[in-house]
C-alpha positions as CSV (number, residue, x, y, z in Angstrom):
1,X,-30.8,-14.0,-25.2
2,X,-29.2,-16.6,-28.0
3,X,-29.3,-20.6,-26.4
4,X,-25.5,-20.7,-26.1
5,X,-25.6,-17.6,-23.6
6,X,-28.4,-18.7,-21.6
7,X,-26.9,-22.8,-21.6
8,X,-23.4,-21.2,-20.3
9,X,-25.5,-18.9,-17.7
10,X,-27.1,-21.7,-16.6
11,X,-24.2,-24.2,-16.4
12,X,-22.3,-21.0,-14.6
13,X,-25.0,-20.8,-12.0
14,X,-25.3,-24.7,-11.2
15,X,-21.6,-25.4,-10.3
16,X,-21.9,-23.0,-8.6
17,X,-24.7,-24.0,-6.3
18,X,-23.0,-27.8,-6.7
19,X,-20.0,-26.5,-5.5
20,X,-21.9,-24.0,-2.8
21,X,-24.0,-27.0,-1.5
22,X,-21.4,-30.0,-1.9
23,X,-19.1,-27.3,0.2
24,X,-22.0,-26.9,2.4
25,X,-22.4,-30.5,3.2
26,X,-18.7,-30.8,4.2
27,X,-18.9,-28.1,6.8
28,X,-22.1,-29.3,8.0
29,X,-21.1,-33.5,8.6
30,X,-17.8,-34.3,6.5
31,X,-17.5,-36.4,3.3
32,X,-20.8,-38.4,3.5
33,X,-23.2,-34.7,4.1
34,X,-20.7,-33.3,0.8
35,X,-22.0,-36.3,-1.0
36,X,-25.2,-36.1,-0.6
37,X,-25.3,-32.5,-1.4
38,X,-23.6,-33.0,-4.6
39,X,-26.0,-36.0,-5.2
40,X,-29.1,-33.8,-4.5
41,X,-27.6,-30.6,-6.7
42,X,-26.5,-32.6,-9.9
43,X,-29.6,-34.0,-10.0
44,X,-31.4,-30.6,-10.0
45,X,-28.5,-29.3,-11.9
46,X,-29.1,-31.6,-14.9
47,X,-32.9,-30.8,-14.6
48,X,-32.2,-27.4,-15.4
49,X,-30.3,-27.6,-18.8
50,X,-32.5,-30.0,-20.4
51,X,-34.6,-27.6,-22.8
52,X,-31.2,-25.0,-23.9
53,X,-29.5,-28.3,-24.3
54,X,-32.1,-29.7,-26.4
55,X,-32.4,-26.2,-28.4
56,X,-28.6,-25.7,-28.6
57,X,-28.7,-29.1,-30.6
58,X,-31.4,-28.0,-33.1
59,X,-29.6,-25.3,-33.9
60,X,-26.4,-27.3,-34.7
61,X,-27.8,-29.9,-36.8
62,X,-29.5,-26.9,-38.6
63,X,-26.1,-24.9,-39.0
64,X,-24.4,-28.1,-40.0
65,X,-27.6,-28.7,-42.5
66,X,-27.2,-25.3,-44.3
67,X,-22.9,-25.6,-44.6
68,X,-22.8,-27.1,-47.9
69,X,-25.6,-25.2,-49.7
70,X,-23.6,-21.7,-48.1
71,X,-21.7,-21.3,-51.8
72,X,-24.8,-21.3,-53.8
73,X,-26.3,-18.5,-51.6
74,X,-26.3,-15.1,-53.6
75,X,-26.8,-14.3,-57.0
76,X,-27.4,-16.8,-59.8
77,X,-28.8,-17.9,-63.0
78,X,-30.5,-21.1,-64.2
79,X,-29.7,-21.8,-68.0
80,X,-30.4,-25.2,-69.1
81,X,-31.4,-26.9,-66.0
82,X,-27.7,-25.5,-64.7
83,X,-26.8,-22.8,-62.4
84,X,-24.9,-20.2,-63.3
85,X,-22.8,-18.2,-60.6
86,X,-22.7,-14.4,-60.8
87,X,-19.7,-12.7,-59.0
88,X,-19.8,-8.8,-59.0
89,X,-16.9,-7.3,-60.2
90,X,-15.1,-4.4,-57.9
């Protein structure tokens, strides 16, 4: 599974769990328990996303690093230290 899909899946499950804990706290004891449920659920939610978020950032920087070189990928020759690009005809 790609990192972005794993992150979105974990994000969806975490937000759902946070909403459920906040709603449950509200039903059990009102606003104070809802706030406690929200604080505890966001701490657990945040801890679960660390690895996926770091890997997504790493992939994003790797993608940004290769963007300027994309136009030179493919077939080319070098003559006197200068790259000569070859474009195939149709």
